[in-house]
N, C-alpha and C positions, 0 to 999 in steps of 0.2 A: 656213454651217457645213459642215464636211467630214463626210459621213455614209457609213457602210458598211452596206449592207443585205444580210443573209445569206439566201439562198433562191433558188428558181428557178420559183416558181409564180405563179398569178394573184393571190394575196394579196400577194406581194412587188411585183408590177407595179402593183397598186392603191395600195400604200403609196408607191411611187416616184412615181406619177402625182399623188398628193395633195401630196407634197413639192415637186414641180416646179411645181404650180399656185400655190404660195405666191409664186413669182417673187421669192424672197429671195436668189438667187445661190448656193444650196447647191451644193456639189461632191459629187455622189452617185456612188458606185461600188456595183455589185452583184456578189455572189459566190455561185454561179457565174452566175446570171441565166438568161435564155432568149433566143430570137431577138427577141421583142417588146421585152423590156427592153433588149437590146443596141442597139436602134434609138433608144432614148431617153437612155441613160446609158452610161458606161464599164462593162464587165464584166471580171472577172478569174477565171481558173481557179484557184479556191481551195476546198479542202475545208471546208465550213462546220461540220463536226463536229470539226475539229481546232483546239482552243482555243489551243494554243501557236502554231500557224501563223497563226491569225487575229490574235492579239495582236501578233505580230511585224510582220505586214502593217500593222496599225493604227498602230503606233508609227512605222514607217518612212515612212508616208504621212500623218502628222499628222492621223489621224482623230479627230474630237471626239466622235462618237456612233456606237456600233454597235447596229444594230437586228436582232434575231434573229427571222426570220420563222417557219420551220417548227418542228415539235415535236422532230424527231430531234436537231438540234444542242442544243436545250435539255436534253433528257433525257441527252444525252452529256456535258453540263456545259460547253459552249463558253463560257458567260458567265463562268465562274469565273476562268480565267487572264487573260481580258481585263480584268475588273474589278480583279483583283489588281495589274495593271500601271498602274492609275490612269486607265483609259479608261472613260467613261460608257457603260453598256450598258443598252439597253431589252430586258430579258429576264431571267427569274429564274435563280437558281443551280440547280445540279443537284439539290440537296436540295429546294428549293422547287418545282421542276418536277415532282417526284413527284406533285404534285396532279393532273397529267395522266398521268404515267407509270405510276401504280398506282391502280386503282380502290379497293383496300383502304386505301391511305394516305388517299385523298380522303374515303372514308367515315368513317375514324377522325377526321379533322380536322373534318368536318361534325358528327359526334356530339359531340365535345368542345366545339365552338363553338356548339352548339345550333341548327344550320342544318337546316331541314326538308327531308327527302329520303325516298325510298322505302326500305323496310326491306330490308337486304341479308342474304344468307346466303352465306358463303364456302365454296368447295369445292376440294379438292386432288385428289380422285379421282372416277372416274365414279360410284361408288356414292353418294358424298356429293352429287354434282350431281343425281343422280336423286332422292334423298331431298328435296333442296331444291326441285326442280321440282314434286314432288308435294305438298310442304308449302304452297308459295305459290300453286299452281294457275294456271289459264289466265286471261287471256293470259300466256304465259310470257315472261320477260325474262331473257336470258342474255348476260353481258358478259365478254369477255376481260379479264383483270386489267391487262395491259400495253398498249402501243401496237399498233394493228392496222390502221392506214391507213384508218380509217372502216368496216372490215368486221368488227369484233369484237363488234358488238351485234346481237342477234337478238330481235325481238318477234314471237311467233307463237302461234296457237291449236293448233298441231300439236305434241303432246307428243314424238313421236319426232324431229321436226326440232329441238326444243330440246335433246334428249339428244344428238343427232348434233353439234350446234353446240358443246355443252359438251365432248364427247369430243374433237373436233378441237382446240379451244383448250387443253385440258388437256395436250396434247403440248408446249405452249410455256410452261406455268405454271399458275397458278390461274385459276378463273373465279368470277364473282359472279352468283348468281341473285337477282333483285331483284323486289320487289313491283311490280306493274304500276300505273302512274299514268295516268289518263285525263284528257285535256284538250288545250288548244292549246299548242304549243311556242313558246318565245321564246328568242332568243339576245340576251344583253345583255353588252356589253364594259365592263370597268372598267380604267382605268389605275391602277396602284398604285405607290407609292414605298416600300412596306414598312410604312407606318403609315396613310397617308391614301389615299383613292381618288377618282377622278373618272369619272363614267359617260358613256358615249356613248349614241347613240339605239338603241332596240330594233330587231331585225330578225327575220324568220322565214325559215328555209331549208327546202328540200325534199330529204330524204335518199333517198327511194326512186327507183329508176331511171325508172319509167314513170308516165304520167298516172294520176291517181286514187290515187296513193300505193300502187302495186303494184310487184312486182319486188324485187330484192335491194337492200340498203342500199348506198349509195355514199358518196363523200366530200362529196356535195352537188351537186344538179342545177340549182339556181337559188335565188333569194332576193329579198325585197323589204323596203323600209323607207320610212316608219315603219309602225306597226301601228295603224290607226284603230280596230280592234275592241276595243282595250284600254279605250276610253272606255265600253264597256258595263258595266265593273265598277269602274273608277277614274275619278276626276274629270278626270284628264288623264294624258298620258304621263309628265309630271313626277311625279305622285303615285305611279304604278307604279314608276318608277325610284327614287324616295325609299324606297319600301317595300322593294324588293330591296336597296338600299344598306344599310339598317338591319338587315334580316333575314338577308342572305346575305353580301354582299361585305365589309363592315367586320368582322363577326365572324370570317370566314375569314382575312382579312389579319391581324387582330390576334392570332388564335390562332397563326398561323405566326410572327409576330413574337415572341410569348411563348415559342415553342419554340426560338428562336434561328435560325430559317430564314426571314428576311424575304423576302416575295414582291415583287420589283421587276420590273415589266413589265406585261403585259396579262393580266388575269384574265377568261377567257371563262366566263360562267355560262350553261350550258344548262338552261333552266327549263321547267316545265310549269305551266300555270294550271289547277288542279283545282277542283272544287266546294268543297274544304276550304281552298283558298288556293294560294299559290305554293310549288312544290317544286323542288328541284334534281335534274336528271337526271344531269348530269356537269359537271366543270370541265375546261377546257383552259388551258394556260399560254401561249397566244399568240392572235393574231387568228384568227378563224374564216374559213374559205373555203367557200362564196362570200359569206358575210355582209359581209365587209370591203368587197367590191366595191360594195355598196349603202349602207353606212354612211359611208364616207369621202367619196364625192362630195357628200354633204349637209353635211359638217362645215365650218362657217364659221371656227372657231378654228384657227389654224395648227397642224397636226399636229406639226411639229418642236418647237414650244415645249412642247407637252403631253408628248411623249416625253422631252425633255431634263429637264423638271421632275420626271418620275417617276424617271428614271435618276439624278438628283442629290439626291433627297430633298426636293424643293421643291414638292410638289403642294399643300400647305396654302396657299401663296401664289398658286397658279395659279387663273385664273377657271374657272367651270363652263363646259364646252364648249357652244358654241351651234351650232345647225343651221339650214340653209335649209329653207323649207317645202316644197320640191320632193319629189315621190315618186321613188323609185329602184327599178328592177327589173333583175335580171340573169338571163340564161339561159345555161346551160352547154352547150357542144357537146362531146360525148365521142366517142371512137373506137368503131368497130364492135367488138363483143365485150367492151366495158367493162361491168362491172368485173372479170369473171373472166379474160378473155383479150383485152386490147385489141390491135387491129391497128395497128401503127406504120409509119412511113415513107411514109404517103400524103400527096400534095401538097394544100396548102391555098391557095385563091385567094379573092379578094373582100374581104379585110379592109380595104383602102384605101377601097372603096366604102362599107362599113359605117361606118368612122370618119368619112367625109365627111358623114354624116347629122347633122341637128341633134340635139343632146343624146345622141349615141351615142359610146361608146368601147369598144374591144375590149382586154381584158386577156388576155395570153398566159399559158397555164399549162404546156403541154407542147409546145413548138415548137422547131425547130432548122432549120438550113439544110443542104441536101444537093444538091450539084451545081447550086447557084444557085437551087434551089426551096425555098420554105417548106414544111416537112413536120411531121406529127404525131409526137411522140416518146414519148407516153404515153397514159393513159386519158382524163382530163379535159383537153381541148386548149385551149379558149378560153372566156372569159366575156364575153358581149356585154352591156354595161352601158348602161342608158338612164335619163335623168331627164326629168321633165316636170312641168307644173303640176298634173296629175292622174294617178292611177294608170292610167287608160285611155290617156292620152297616152304615159306612160312605157312601158307594156306594148306598145302599138302600135309605138313606136320600136324597142324591143328586138327584137321579132320581125321587123320590117322589116330590121334589121341582120343577124339570123340568116339571113334569106332571101338576103342578098347573098353569103353565104359558101358556098363549095363545099368539101366534104371527103367523099370517097367513103365511104359507109357510116355517116356521122355520126349520132349519136343525140342527141335533145334532147327535153325535155318541152314540151308545148304548153299546159300549164295553170298556168304560173308566174304567181302574183298574180291569177289569174282571180277568186278569191273576193272580193278587195277591190275589184275593178272592179265586180262585181255588187252 
C-alpha cells in the first residue's frame, strides 16, 4: 500500500516503524518527517496543515491511505479535503477533531453520551475562573479550552498558581475548572470508523518533567505498557478494556455519529481509575506521544490493516487487535530548558549504539541535520524504546540505550516504569 504519514515527531516515527515491521512492501512517505524518519523512508517538504496541498500530493502520487499524526493538522481540518477527493484518511474531520480541540465540546459530548467524567465549570473571565476555583476547591484543576501543546493543564494545591494559570490561558480563550479526580491514570487508544471501535492495549505515561512526578507538565517524559496493576480491580486487561469500550468509547463515537460528525481515526481516552470507577480526564483525536512508542511495538496485528479498515468503514469485519506478551518501556530525552525554553542546535551522538542493543530502538522526535551533524531541533528530542520478557528487562534495556546517547544538557526521568518493576 502507498501510505502518506503526516507529522514530524516520535509518534510518527513509531507509526512508520510499525508499518515497516509488517514487511508488506508498503511505500511510505512522511511529510515533513525528521532526521530519523528520513533515514527510514522518503520525506517530503509538505505543510501537513494544508489540506488542499496534501490532497493534491496524494492524488499525484497514488497514495492509498493518509495517516494524520499530530493534533494541529486535524484541528485545522486537513482530513476533510483529502477525504472529499476520495482518498482514505486515518484521522477525524475538523468537526469531529473538536473532541480534542475544545474541552467544552468534549465535555458536552460526554454529558450527552452519559460518559463519566469530572464536573466542569466553564470560565470566560478571571472573576468567573476565581469563583469556579473557590467553588470546586483544592486540589485545583485548570485547563485551557483549546490546544496547548501539553502545557494547558495545571493540577495544584496552590490557589494563586491556579488563578495565574487561568489568567494566562484566558488571554487565548476560555478555561475549564474541573473537579479533581484521584487515582491511577491510564491511556487507552481506540480505532474508530465512525460507528464501531477496536481497542489497543492500555499504557501509562509520565507527564511531569522530573522524578517523583514533580515539576511542570510536559508533553510526556516516558511510558510503559501493558498495565499489570489493572488486575487488582479487573479480572484481566481485556475486562478493563471491555468496560471502557462500553462505558466510554462506543457512547462517544455513537453520539458523534448521531450529531452528523462521525469520528474516523484514533480516539485517545485519557482515563483515571478512581475509587468510584473509571472517569475520563480528556479525549485526544490522535495517537498519544509517548504512549504510541510502547503500544505499537507490542501490536501483533498489522497496523496498516487496522487503520485502513477504520478509514474505510470496515472495522466491524476487522479482528480484535492482538498483542505480544512483551513489556515495553520508553524514556524521553529532552533538551536543556524544556519545557519553557528548550535549547536547540546541540549535537546528538550515540544513537547507532543504542539501536544496536537487543530490544532497543530510538524514535526521533525533534532532530535535524546541520553541517553533517545530527542536532536537536526542539524540546522532546528522542524516545528510547525497549521491549523485554519482563518489565525489569525492558527497563534495563531502555536506560542502557539512554546511557549510549550524548546530548549536552539532556533531561530525562530515571523512574519510568520503576513501580511496575517493584
